[in-house]
N, C-alpha and C positions, 0 to 999 in steps of 0.2 A: 762736568756738569754737577752742580751742587745738589745735595739731597734735601730732604724736607718732608713734611707730613701735613695733611689737612687736619682740621679740628675733629672731624668725624673719625679719621684713622687713629688719632691720639686717644680719643674717648673710647674707641673700641679696644685699643691695646691696654689701656688702664682697666677697662671693665673685664676683659678676659683674665686679667691677673688679680682681680678683686682689690685693686688699688683705689683709694679715695681721691677724687679730683674735684675741686670746686669749679663750677661753671665759669666764673669770671677769671679763672686762671688758664683757660684754654688758649687764649690768644698769646699768653706768655709762653706756653708750651710750643705753639706753632713757631714763634719767633726763635726759640732756642733750637728747635729741630733744624730750622733754616740756617741759623748761625753756625751750628756744628755739623751740618750736612748729614743728618741721620733720619732713619725711618721712625715711625711711631712706635714700632715694636722694640727697636734698639733703645730708644729714649725711655720707654717704660721699664725695660730691664734695668737700666742704670739708675733710674729714680728709685726702683725697688731696693736696690743695694744701698743707695744713699740714705733712704728713709729708714731702713732697718738699723743702720749704724748710727744715724743721727737721732733716732727715736722720734721721728716725725710721722704722724699718722695720716695727714691729709696734705695733698699738693695744693697749697695756696700760693698767692703771688709772693708773699714774704718768704715762704719756704723755698720757692723756686729761685728767689734771688740768692739765697745761700747756696743752693745747688749749682747755680751758674758760676759763683765764685770758686767753688771746688773744681768745676770743670775747667775753668780758665787757668787756675793754678797748675793743674796737671798738664794742660796744653802747653804752657810756657816751659815746664820742666822737661817734657818728653815729646817733642814734635816728631811726626813721622808721616810719610806719604802712605796713602791707602794701597792695599793690594787686594786683588780679586781672586777667587778660587772657583773651580768647577766642581759641582756636587757629583760624586760618584758613589754608588752603593757598594762597589766591589773594591778591595784593596789591590795594590800592585802585586804581581806574582812573585817579584823578587823579595826574598827574605834572607836574613843573614845565615851563613853556613853554621855559625855557632851562636848560641844565645845562652845566657845564664839560666839554669833550671829554676822552676818556680820556688823550690825550697831554699835557694840561696838569695832570694829577693828580700831585701830589707825595706822597712817603711821609709818612703822617700821624704826628704825635706822639700819644702816648696821651692821650686827652681825658678830662677829669673827667666822671664820671657825673652826669647830671641827678638821678638818684635819690640822695639824700644819705645815707640811713641804711643801715647794714649790721650784721647780727648782733644786732639788738635782740631781747629775749625775745619781743616781740610780732610780730616779723617777721624771722626768720632767713632767709626766702626772698629778701630783698632782696640784689642782687648785691654781692659783696665788691669791694674796691678793686682796680683793675688793678695796683696796686703789688705784689700777691702774685706776679704773673707777672714784673714787672720786677725784683723782688728775689730771684729764684731764684739759687742759688749753684752749681748743678751743670750749667750749659750745656756741651754738648760731651761729657759723660760717656758712656762706652760701657757700656750695661747688658746687652748680650748680643752674642755674636759667633759666627761660623762660619769656620773655616780661618784663624784669626788668625795662625798660623805662616807663612802665605803672604805676609803684608804686606811682608816683606823683599824679595820679588821684584817689588814694584810700584815702577816708576821714579818719581822726583820730578817729572820733566817730563811734560807732557801732549802728546798728539798734536794737530797743528793741524787735520787734516781732520775733516769731519763723518762721523758713523756713518750707516748706512742703517737706516731703520725701515720695515718692510713689514707690511701687514695680511695675516694668514693666514686661509684659508677665508672669503673675504668673504661667501659665501652664508649663513654662520652668524652674521653680525653684524646686529643689529636695525637696520632702516632708519628714517629720520625719516618717510618716507612711509607706513609700515606702519599699517594700520587696526586698532588694538589694542583689546582689551577688548570686542569684539563677537563673541566666539566662542560659538556655540550648544553646548548640552550634548552633542549627538551628536558634534561635532568634538572636544570635550575627551575623550570616551570613546575615540574612535578613536586619539587621540594617546597615551593611557595604555596601550591595548592594544598599540600598535606597539612601545613600549619592551619589553614582556614578550616579544613574538614575536621581536624582534631578539636579545634575550639568549638565549632558548632555542635559536634557530638557531645562534648563535655557540658556545654550549655543546655542542650536538650536533656541530658541525664539529670542535671541539677534542677531543671524546671520542666517537668513532663508536660505541663499544660501550655507551654509556650509554643506558638505556631510560627514557623519560619516561612518567609517568602523568598523569591528569587530576585536578585538585583536586576533592575531593568524592566521588570514586569509591572505595568501600571495597575493600580487598584485604588478605589475610593476609601477602602478600609485601612485601618492602622495595621501595619505589618512590621515584623522584625526581620532584619537581614544581617548577615555576617559578612564581613569583608576586611580588606586592608586599606588603610588611608593612603591615598596618593595625591600628588599635586597635579592639577590640570596642566600647568606649564612644566614640561619635563625638567628644565634647568632652573625653575623658579623657586621662590620661597612661599611657604603656605601663608595665605591670608583667608579671611572669612568668605571670600568670593570664589576661591579656586580649590576648595577641598572636595575631593572625590572619594568614593568608596568603590573598590574593585573586588569582585566576588571570585569564588573558586570556579574553575572550569567544570567540575562535575555537577555543580548546582545551577550555574547561569551562563556557562560558556565564557567566563572571564569578563563579563560586561562591567561597565563602570556607570556610576550615577553621580551627578553633582549634588552636594548636600547644602541645604539652607539651615544654618545653625543659629539663626537670629533669635529663635525662641528657646534656646537651651541656655539656662542661667549660668552653668559652669561646665567646663570641659577642658580637656587637654589632648591635643592630637599632634601627631608628627608623621612624616612619611614612613610607612612600614608598620605602623601601629595596627594591631588586630583588635577589632571592636565589633560589638553588635549595635545596630542602630534601630531605634523604634521611631516610626514616623509614617507619613502619608506620601505616596508617590502616585498622584492621580493623573498626571499628564506628562507625556514624553517630552513636551516642550519646556517644562519647568523643572527646577530642582526638587529633590525630595525634601519635604518639610519635616525636619527632625524634631522630635519631642524629647528624646532621651538618648544619650550615648552610654552604652553599657560596657564597662571595662571587664576584662577577665578577672576571675578570682585568683588569689594567690595559691601556690602549691602548699601542701601541708608542711608544718615545721617538723624538724627531725625529732624522733624519740629513740630511746635506747633501753633495751631490757635491763632491769635492775641488776641482774647477775653480771652483765658486762661492766656496768658502772662500779660494782663492788670490786671487780678484779682490777680495774684501772685505779681505783682509790687505794687498793692494797699496795700497788707498786709506786704510786705517787699521790699521796693523800693531801698534799698542800696545794696552795694556789699555783696555777699555771701562768707563767709570765712570758710575754712575747714582745719583741720589737718588730715593727713593720715599717719598712722604708722603701720609697720608690725613687727611681732615678729621674734625672741625671744624678750621678754620684760624684761629680767633679765640677767645679766652676767652669764657665765657658772661656776663662782666661788661660787655663792650663789643663794638662792631663795627668796631674799628680794624685788625684783621688784623695785629697786630704779630708773632705767631709766623710768619706767612707771610713778612712782610718780613724777619724774622731768618733764615729758611731761605734766602731768596734772597740775603741778604748772605753767608751761608756759601758758596752756590753761586758767587757772583761771585768769591769768594776762591779756592775750590778748583777751579772750572771743570770740573764733570763734563760728560760728553757728553750726557746725557739727564736730565731731571727729569720723573718720573711723578707727577702730582697726581691723587689719587682723592678724589671728593666724600665728604661734602657740602661744597659751597662756600658756599651760602646756606642754612644749616641751619634746617629747619622747627622744630626744638626750641630754637633760640636765643632768649633773652629779648627781643632786639631785633626779632625777626621774627615771633614766634609769634602776635602779635595782628593780623597781616595788614598792618602798616604799616611802611614803611621810610623812613628819613630820611637826608639827607646835607647837612651844613652848614645844618641847621635847615630844609631844604626836603623836602617830600614827594617821594619818587622811587619808581619801580617796582623790583621785585626784579631785573629785567634791568639796570637802571641800576646797582644795587649790584654786580652781577657785573662790569660794565664798569669801574666806578670803583675797585673794590677788588681784583679778580682780574686782569682783562685789562691794566689800567694797570701793575700791578707786573710782569706778564709782559713787557710792552713794555720796561720798564727792564732786566729780566734778559736779554732777547734782545739788547739794544743793548750790554750790558756784556760778554757772553760770545758772541763772533761765531759759533761753530759749534755752540752748544748747541741742543738740540731739546727741546720740551715736549710731553708727552702728557697730555691731559685726559680723565678718565673720570667720568661723572656718578654721582649717588647718588639713591636713592629719597627721601632727606630733602632734596634740593634743591628749594626751593619754586618755582623758576623753570623747572622741567623736568617732563617727562612722568612720571606716577606709575604705572608699570607695570614688570613684570619678565618678560622681558628689556627693557632700557631703551635707546632710541635715543641716539645721540651728541648733543651740544649742537648747536644750530642753526649750520650752517656759515656762512651768509651774515652773521648778526649777529656771530659771533665773529671772522670774518676782517675785517669792516669796522672792528672795534675795534683792529686792529693798526696800528702807526704806519707800517709800510713793507710794500709788496707782497712784498718779498723774505722777509718773515717767514712768509708763507703756507705755504711748504714746511717750515717749522721747527716748526709747531704742528700736532699730530695729534689729531683728535677721534675718540675711540673710544666704542663702545657699552659697556653694562654688562650682561653680562660681555663680555670681548674676549680674543682671542688674536692676538698679533703678535710679530714677530721684531725684535730690536735687534742689528744686525750679525751675524745668523745665530743668535743665542740666542733661543729661543722662550719668551715670557712668557704666562702665563694670569692674568687679573686679574678680580675682581669686587669691587664696593664693598659688596655686601650682606653683613651679618655672619652668614654661614652657620655659622661655628664656634660662635657664641653660641646660635643656634637649634638646631643639632644637639645641642649639649651639654645643652640643656634638654629635648630630646625623646627622647634615646637611652635604651635599656636595655642594660646592658653587664655582662658577666661575663668575667673573664680569669684565666688561670693565671699569666701573667707580669704582675706589677703594676709592673714597672720602667719600662714604656713611658710616656712623657709623654702626658698627656691630649690636649693640643693637637696633638701629632704624630699621635696615633691618629685624631682627628677629621679632620685633613687627609688622612690616608690614605683615609678613607671617601669623601671628595670625589673623590679620584683614582680609586678603584676603581669608583665609581658612574658615572664618566665624565661628570659633570654638575657645573656650578658651583652648582647648587641642587637637591640630590637629595631634599630634604624635601617630602613631600606628605601631607596638605594643608599649605599654608604657613600661617604666622601672619598676623595682620592687618597686620603691618608689611611684608609682601611680597606684593603682588597679582600672582599668577602669571597669565599668559595662555598656556594650554596649547596654543593654536594655534601658538605660536612656541616650543614646547619644544625643537625642534632648535637654536634660537638660543642656548640656554644649556647645550647639551651640548658636551663637549670634542671638537674634531676630532682631537686627539692628546694624548698626555701631555706637558705643557710641561716645559721645562728648569727654569723657575722659576715657582712658583705663588705669587701674592700674594693673601693673604686677610686684609684689614684687619678688626680686631675690637676691641671694648672689653675682651676678655679679655687676658691677659698677652701683651705683645709677645714674639716669639721668632723665631729663624731656625734651621733644622735640616734634615737630610736625611730624606726620606720615600721609601723605596725608592731610586730613582735621580733623584728630583726635589728641588730645593731649595725648601722652603716658608718663606715669610716673612710674619709679621704685623708691619708697621712700627709698630703702635700708632697713636694719634691725635696729630696735631701739637699740638693744644690739648686738654687733658683737664680739663674743668670750669673752675676758675679758675686752673689752673696750666699750665705748659708741659708738653708731651708729648714724643713721640719720633718719629724718622724713621729710615729705613734707608739706609745708604750701601753700595753694592754695586760691587765691582770685579771684572771678568771678565778674566782673563789670556788672552792669545792661545793658540790651539792649537799645540802643537809638531809638528814633523815633517810639514810640508805639502809639502816639496820633492820627496819621492819618491812614486811611485805614479801610476796613471793618473787622468786628469781625471774619469772616470766612477765612480771608487771612492766609495762612500758612507762618510762619516766620522761616527762617533758624537761627540756634543758633549762628553761627559765633564765636565759642568758642575760636579759635586761636587769634582772634583780641581783646579779652577782658578778658583774663585770665592771671594773674600773678602767677607764680609758683617758689618757692624757696625750694631747698633741704638743710636742716639745720642739723648741728650736735646737738645732744641732750646735 
């Protein structure tokens, strides 16, 4: 049976990847999907690779004609019948009795695919040649930037000393020893209620004259109630006629009320969002007439005693440079991890202080791994072996080449060799540290949970590998008077205002939440820099007083992707003042960010 995709599926696939598509080209896309037997997602992935290499910005009819010619030429050159695979999260138990140690691993050359056929009409799903990545023409191109004018202040020479990386609020980081996904319903309900109670108490403290009502109690007077946004249809999507507010059991027994938002000029709601609502609920038979939706205020920004900053400045007084990259780290055509190797080659040349690597590293969606089998040099190996041979071996090379560089590793729910739960514990410390070539490297490799909050030489970073921007974007109901605000900036602000790295509830099937550990994915403070990797368009920009970054994916389908280069200039005027003075970090005034193509 031939494949294909509808116009809606193709439009959704292009939209989720932030690819431009002209409306009158949709029919051409539908015809191509039918001709080559592919889904909308597969078609969009291959167009993404083609457009980047051909320097085409928009899918028009003319551009698609050239795209079809390329597909047809490859189909004639390499015909192949399709194969199917069964997705398994666990690898085979069989592993080789002997395998080369990580230290003997050398940087692999791009290997020829065993699957010989690509883009035949009967099997468009066969992976395209790795030459599409190798033949890219725009490596190093800056596709987005923030504070580019400050680049002139960055010295060419780098500082020799290592920066300090410190975990913040360790109690909020998921531990490897945690007993997760065994939370009874009663504990989940208690955790959800605690969020609402905490918000109402904070709102009452900030507004002593505000009077709160109980959800479900009718009153002709205007009242303010606190609750969580839910959808009337359990499996449905929010629209203006099905938005409900659910209260906490201590205040109203967990009752719900339907909201009439027709008189609210601007709002943004999604399932799980915690809000206060001001309005009139005069009749049990009618919805609550909402006049205002009150979002939570943001947590305070970090400050640091001047004495601490002086100490940090004395050890490393120059700019702090970071690379931030998110997986996948290899094209879906092979498992050679050439994009990761290329990123490390840039790091060896430019010598940043820190490289932050965000999973997936061993991607469950990758064609080489999704059938539950992993191979290396024609030997069956475990997914842990793949992590050691492809990831840790390259990290060893990087640490040896750049003496003071430090590496931060953050797992993903798509990592097949790691726990499938959110929040997610860090990678196994014993296995990871044993893979390092030198014991001196132990202090230079930092294993973080997902999500995590940590400081790099005083600057506070908040990071999660889960694609919360994509999930929020698909679940939100939004009305705005000001249409100039960028959508991704607006979604990032919702994450900050909800004080949670994952404020959506219930989550999708892609994110298995364990509500027992809800505190572990709440923010301890507003970070200076919030990193939210997403398949949506890469960006960097200010959200209130926080710098938000989506570095993109290092490998995007069959093509090269992007990473973020961040330079934080030192704080001025630390000489005067008392040691106990608290100093604002002013990160937006002294940080240069560039999103670059690998």
